[in-house]
C-alpha positions as a Markdown table, in Angstrom:
| # | Residue | x | y | z |
|---|---|---|---|---|
| 1 | Met | 13.1 | -43.2 | 0.2 |
| 2 | Val | 15.7 | -41.1 | 2.1 |
| 3 | Pro | 14.0 | -38.4 | 4.2 |
| 4 | Arg | 14.8 | -34.9 | 3.0 |
| 5 | Val | 16.4 | -34.0 | 6.3 |
| 6 | His | 18.9 | -36.9 | 5.9 |
| 7 | Gln | 19.5 | -36.0 | 2.3 |
| 8 | His | 20.3 | -32.4 | 3.3 |
| 9 | Val | 22.6 | -33.5 | 6.1 |
| 10 | Arg | 24.5 | -35.9 | 3.8 |
| 11 | Arg | 24.9 | -33.2 | 1.1 |
| 12 | Ala | 26.1 | -30.8 | 3.7 |
| 13 | Asp | 28.6 | -33.4 | 5.0 |
| 14 | Val | 30.0 | -34.0 | 1.5 |
| 15 | Arg | 30.1 | -30.2 | 0.8 |
| 16 | Asp | 32.0 | -29.7 | 4.1 |
| 17 | Glu | 34.5 | -32.4 | 3.2 |
| 18 | Val | 35.1 | -31.1 | -0.3 |
| 19 | Glu | 35.5 | -27.6 | 1.1 |
| 20 | Thr | 38.1 | -28.9 | 3.6 |
| 21 | Leu | 40.0 | -30.5 | 0.7 |
| 22 | Lys | 39.9 | -27.3 | -1.3 |
| 23 | Asn | 41.3 | -25.4 | 1.7 |
| 24 | Val | 44.0 | -28.0 | 2.2 |
| 25 | Leu | 45.0 | -27.8 | -1.5 |
| 26 | Lys | 45.0 | -24.0 | -1.4 |
| 27 | Ser | 47.2 | -23.9 | 1.7 |
| 28 | Pro | 50.8 | -22.6 | 1.1 |
| 29 | Val | 51.9 | -25.4 | 3.5 |
| 30 | Arg | 51.2 | -28.8 | 1.8 |
| 31 | Arg | 51.0 | -31.7 | 4.1 |
| 32 | His | 50.3 | -35.0 | 2.4 |
| 33 | His | 48.5 | -36.4 | 5.4 |
| 34 | Trp | 46.1 | -33.5 | 5.3 |
| 35 | Val | 45.2 | -34.3 | 1.7 |
| 36 | Arg | 44.9 | -38.0 | 2.5 |
| 37 | Asp | 42.7 | -37.3 | 5.5 |
| 38 | Ala | 40.4 | -35.0 | 3.4 |
| 39 | Leu | 40.1 | -37.5 | 0.6 |
| 40 | His | 39.4 | -40.2 | 3.2 |
| 41 | Gly | 36.6 | -38.1 | 4.7 |
| 42 | Ile | 35.0 | -37.7 | 1.3 |
| 43 | Arg | 35.2 | -41.4 | 0.6 |
| 44 | Glu | 33.6 | -42.2 | 4.0 |
| 45 | Arg | 30.7 | -39.9 | 3.2 |
| 46 | Phe | 30.1 | -41.6 | -0.1 |
| 47 | Glu | 30.4 | -45.1 | 1.4 |
| 48 | Asp | 27.9 | -44.1 | 4.1 |
| 49 | Ala | 25.5 | -42.8 | 1.5 |
| 50 | Leu | 25.9 | -45.9 | -0.6 |
| 51 | Gly | 25.3 | -48.2 | 2.4 |
| 52 | Thr | 22.1 | -46.3 | 3.4 |
| 53 | Ala | 20.8 | -46.3 | -0.2 |
| 54 | Met | 21.3 | -50.0 | -0.5 |
| 55 | Ala | 19.6 | -50.7 | 2.8 |
| 56 | Glu | 16.7 | -48.5 | 1.9 |
| 57 | Gly | 16.5 | -50.1 | -1.6 |
| 58 | Ile | 16.2 | -53.5 | 0.0 |
| 59 | Glu | 13.5 | -52.3 | 2.4 |
| 60 | Val | 11.5 | -50.8 | -0.5 |
| 61 | Gly | 11.9 | -54.1 | -2.4 |
| 62 | Arg | 10.4 | -56.0 | 0.5 |
| 63 | His | 7.5 | -53.6 | 0.7 |
| 64 | Ile | 6.9 | -53.9 | -3.1 |
| 65 | Ala | 7.0 | -57.7 | -2.8 |
| 66 | Glu | 4.5 | -57.7 | 0.1 |
| 67 | Ile | 2.2 | -55.5 | -1.9 |
| 68 | Gly | 2.5 | -57.9 | -4.8 |
| 69 | Arg | 1.6 | -60.8 | -2.6 |
| 70 | Ile | -1.4 | -58.9 | -1.2 |
| 71 | Leu | -2.6 | -58.2 | -4.7 |
| 72 | Gly | -1.9 | -61.8 | -5.8 |
| 73 | Leu | 0.7 | -60.9 | -8.3 |
């Protein structure tokens, strides 16, 4: 399970990236690379979260399998 501190940090990171994108889109001066960079930042945050969730899921699966072996299941 993801510790609450890490969940909070990830949510804050995603919120910050989305806020940055909103500000870029509201800006009177539109720069395509700003939009690209903001979208890239959001994508990176989601990829990081996905990678962490997968790794933690694998770890939990190992623990469950070990418990099953201990219980003779």
